C-alpha positions in Angstrom: 0.0 0.0 0.0 1.2 3.4 -0.9 0.0 6.9 0.1 -0.3 9.3 -2.8 -1.2 13.0 -2.7 -3.9 13.7 -5.3 -4.2 17.5 -4.8 -5.2 20.1 -2.3 -8.6 20.1 -0.6 -9.3 23.4 -2.4 -8.9 21.6 -5.8 -12.1 19.6 -5.1 -15.5 21.4 -5.2 -17.9 20.7 -2.4 -20.8 18.4 -3.4 -19.2 17.3 -6.7 -17.3 14.3 -8.0 -14.1 14.5 -10.0 -12.1 11.8 -11.8 -8.4 11.4 -10.8 -6.1 8.9 -12.5 -3.1 7.9 -10.4 -0.7 5.0 -10.5 -3.0 2.9 -12.8 -6.0 3.6 -10.6 -9.1 5.4 -12.0 -10.7 7.1 -9.0 -13.8 9.1 -8.3 -13.1 11.7 -5.6 -16.0 13.4 -3.9 -15.8 16.2 -1.4 -18.7 16.9 1.0 -17.8 19.7 3.3 -14.5 18.8 4.9 -15.0 15.1 4.2 -13.4 13.5 1.2 -14.4 10.1 -0.2 -12.5 8.1 -2.9 -14.1 5.1 -4.7 -13.3 3.3 -8.0 -14.5 5.3 -11.0 -16.0 2.5 -13.0 -19.6 1.6 -12.4 -19.8 -2.2 -11.6 -22.9 -2.6 -13.8 -21.3 -1.1 -17.0 -17.9 0.6 -17.6 -19.1 4.2 -17.2 -17.4 6.9 -15.1 -19.0 7.5 -11.8 -17.3 10.9 -11.5 -19.7 12.2 -14.1 -22.7 11.3 -11.9 -24.6 13.2 -9.3 -23.6 13.5 -5.7 -26.2 13.2 -2.9 -24.5 15.0 0.0 -27.1 14.0 2.5 -27.2 10.3 1.7 -23.4 10.2 0.9 -24.0 8.5 -2.4 -22.9 8.9 -6.0 -25.2 8.1 -8.9 -24.1 6.6 -12.1 -25.2 9.0 -14.9 -25.9 6.2 -17.4 -28.2 3.8 -15.7 -29.0 5.4 -12.3 -27.3 3.0 -9.8 -26.3 4.8 -6.7 -23.2 3.8 -4.7 -22.5 4.4 -1.0 -19.4 6.6 -0.8 -18.4 5.0 2.5 -18.7 1.3 1.5 -18.8 1.3 -2.3 -21.9 -0.9 -2.1 -24.7 -0.2 -4.7 -27.9 1.0 -3.1 -30.1 0.8 -6.3 -30.2 -1.5 -9.3 -29.1 -2.3 -11.9 -25.7 -2.5 -10.2 -25.3 -5.5 -7.8 -21.6 -5.5 -7.1 -19.7 -2.9 -5.0 -16.9 -0.7 -6.3 -13.6 -0.4 -4.5 -13.2 2.2 -1.8 -9.9 3.8 -0.7 -8.7 5.2 2.6 -8.3 9.0 2.3 -7.1 11.7 4.7 -6.6 15.4 4.5 -3.2 16.4 5.8 -2.0 20.0 5.9 -4.6 20.8 3.2 -3.5 18.0 0.9 -5.8 15.0 0.0 -3.9 11.8 0.5 -5.2 8.4 -0.7 -3.9 5.0 0.2 -3.7 2.7 -2.9 
């Protein structure tokens, strides 16, 4: 496991998802207030970018824009069909204003 800085907290807009590619990993990074979540950026139902989907800040979910499956940002588990398999989640921390993810 390696820790990698993926940018400063200010680089990520509150309530939005952004795709980040690092060390062969395609990640969807979501900032909700001061919390940051990192999940795999490929919908488990079909290979579409989750970072293009809509964030529900209250439910802490990210919706796939193509078929509407929502994924829990904390666990990666799908909460609605058609997806049935989880996406990977990654440990993330904010240190001195930098977002650091463990790959």
